[in-house]
Structures are given as structure tokens and as C-alpha cells.
C-alpha positions in Angstrom: 182.5 176.7 -24.0 178.7 176.0 -24.4 176.2 178.4 -22.9 173.6 176.6 -20.3 170.8 178.1 -21.8 171.9 177.1 -25.8 168.2 175.4 -26.8 170.4 174.0 -29.6 171.2 170.7 -27.7 168.1 167.9 -27.8 167.8 166.9 -24.7 166.3 163.6 -25.0 167.6 160.2 -25.3 167.4 157.5 -28.2 165.5 154.3 -27.0 166.2 150.8 -27.4 164.9 147.6 -27.7 166.9 144.2 -26.2 165.2 141.3 -27.8 163.2 138.7 -25.4 164.8 135.8 -27.3 167.9 135.2 -28.3 169.2 133.3 -31.3 172.3 130.8 -30.9 174.7 132.3 -32.9 175.8 128.2 -35.4 179.4 128.6 -33.1 177.8 127.8 -29.5 175.9 124.2 -31.3 178.6 121.9 -31.1 176.4 119.7 -33.0 177.1 119.0 -36.9 175.1 119.2 -39.3 173.9 115.8 -40.9 173.0 116.2 -45.0 175.3 115.4 -47.5 175.4 118.7 -48.3 177.6 119.4 -45.0 179.4 116.5 -43.8 181.3 112.8 -46.1 179.8 111.5 -42.7 176.6 111.7 -43.3 175.7 108.3 -43.4 176.6 107.9 -39.7 174.0 110.1 -38.8 170.9 108.2 -41.4 171.6 105.3 -39.9 171.3 106.8 -36.6 168.1 108.2 -37.5 167.1 104.3 -38.7 168.0 103.1 -34.8 171.4 102.2 -36.2 174.4 102.7 -34.7 177.5 102.4 -36.8 180.7 103.4 -38.0 183.7 102.5 -40.4 185.7 99.6 -41.9 188.5 99.5 -44.3 188.4 97.7 -46.7 191.6 97.4 -47.6 193.4 97.1 -43.8 189.9 95.6 -42.1 190.4 98.2 -38.9 187.1 99.4 -37.5 187.2 103.5 -36.3 185.2 105.5 -34.4 184.1 108.5 -35.1 183.5 107.5 -38.6 186.4 108.6 -40.8 186.8 109.2 -45.0 190.3 107.9 -44.8 191.4 105.2 -42.4 193.9 106.9 -40.4 196.3 103.0 -40.6 196.7 102.8 -44.3 195.5 106.1 -45.9 193.2 104.1 -47.6 189.8 105.7 -48.6 187.6 102.4 -49.6 185.3 102.1 -46.5 182.1 100.6 -45.8 179.7 101.5 -43.1 179.6 98.2 -40.0 176.7 98.5 -37.3 177.5 98.7 -33.8 176.9 97.1 -31.1 174.0 99.0 -28.8 174.8 97.8 -24.9 178.2 98.1 -24.1 179.8 98.5 -20.5 181.1 101.7 -18.5 184.9 101.9 -18.7 185.2 105.3 -17.5 182.7 107.9 -16.1 182.6 111.8 -14.5 180.1 114.2 -13.0 180.3 117.3 -15.3 179.2 119.7 -12.8 180.6 122.9 -13.7 178.0 125.7 -15.6 178.0 125.3 -19.8 178.1 128.5 -22.3 174.4 130.6 -22.6 172.2 128.7 -24.3 172.8 124.8 -23.3 170.4 124.3 -20.7 169.2 121.2 -22.3 172.1 119.9 -20.4 171.8 121.5 -16.9 174.3 120.2 -14.6 175.1 118.3 -13.0 175.2 115.2 -15.4 176.8 112.3 -15.9 179.6 111.2 -19.3 181.0 108.1 -20.0 183.7 105.9 -21.7 181.6 103.3 -23.2 183.7 99.8 -24.3 181.1 98.4 -26.9 184.3 95.8 -28.1 185.0 96.8 -31.8 185.4 100.9 -30.6 185.6 102.8 -27.0 183.4 105.8 -27.6 182.5 108.8 -25.0 179.1 109.7 -24.6 176.5 111.5 -22.2 174.8 109.3 -20.1 171.6 109.7 -18.8 168.8 108.2 -16.4 171.6 108.0 -13.3 173.5 110.7 -11.0 177.1 110.2 -10.5 177.0 107.9 -7.5 174.8 105.0 -8.6 177.4 104.2 -11.3 180.3 101.8 -11.2 183.0 100.8 -13.8 181.6 98.3 -15.4 177.7 98.8 -15.6 176.0 97.9 -18.8 174.4 100.3 -21.0 172.5 100.8 -24.0 172.3 103.2 -26.5 169.7 105.9 -26.2 169.6 107.8 -29.8 167.8 111.8 -28.6 167.0 114.3 -31.3 168.6 117.5 -31.4 166.4 121.0 -31.6 168.9 124.0 -32.2 168.6 126.7 -33.7 168.9 125.4 -37.5 165.4 123.9 -39.0 167.7 120.7 -39.6 166.7 117.5 -38.4 169.7 116.2 -36.1 169.4 113.3 -33.8 172.8 112.1 -31.4 173.8 109.4 -29.6 173.6 108.8 -25.8 173.8 105.7 -23.5 171.8 104.6 -20.0 172.4 102.6 -18.1 171.2 98.8 -19.4 168.5 98.1 -16.7 166.9 102.2 -17.4 163.8 100.5 -18.8 163.6 97.4 -16.9 160.1 97.6 -14.3 161.7 95.1 -11.4 159.6 91.9 -13.2 162.1 89.0 -13.6 159.0 86.9 -15.0 
């Protein structure tokens, strides 16, 4: 039993601090590292940095798949080449994301639109910028938009999105 008058107990508390800024763990960054040290599809990202949307085509069976591959899922061949994809397509389906995202992903403030875009040779999913859900319809034309990614790495990264094809029109038909 301790005596209430015991002076050996130090009533002072240790002070700790909370950081002003929290660095995101790499796990919350869902954009792939894009150099040849980190991925075998680095050429896809290099092409995207140059303004080209590309994917791989198998030279053995001529199949085109998205996302780019290092082995063909049809014939298991590994003789693949990068081919250009159209920069304009048609909105095949879309939805609005309204729920919250993990802390630190403020760039994706809700609501935002995600869509399935038919480019002809491939169909892919992507965020659709520049339009609200109520502004879009199935079949609307959309155009490629390349964005730079800021994140918890020092590497320059890019990714693709789409926006309504008329987003850059000024309304003048002349």
C-alpha cells in the first residue's frame, strides 16, 4: 500500500506532440509507381506523359487488351507491342461516387463521376471530369484528359481521365 504523502511519485506528465501534417502511407496511394524500376508497363506511362494513350497488342494472336500486359491472356505469348488508342470515345456506362474516401484522398472530393468508356478497340473505366452525373447520358462523346499525380513520392506520375468531348468548346460553331 502506498502512503498518500509519499514524495517518490512524480506527478508531472510527459508531453507529446501531434504532427501538423500527416504523411500518407504508400498503401493509400493507389497510383502505380511508373518507372522501369517499379513496373514492366512503364512504357504505357512514358507514352501517357507524351500525350498518347496506348496499350499492348500481342504480335502472336493480334489481340489488344487494356490495361497493358506483359503476357497475352489469350495465347500466353510475350511478344507484345504498344499501340495507340483513340483519344475520343463514347460513354458506355457511368455512376456517381457519393461516399467518402480514405483520409488523405481529398483530391477525390465527392461527388465525382466514374465511367466506362468505349474507345473501339478497348473499353476501359476512368474518372469523368468536367461534368456532373445529371449532365451525362449513355452515348455521350468523351475525350482523353491526362492529369499529373501529386502524392507521397517524389516521382513524376501521370494518369488518364476523360471529360465531355465538348468541354473545351466555346459554343461558337464558326
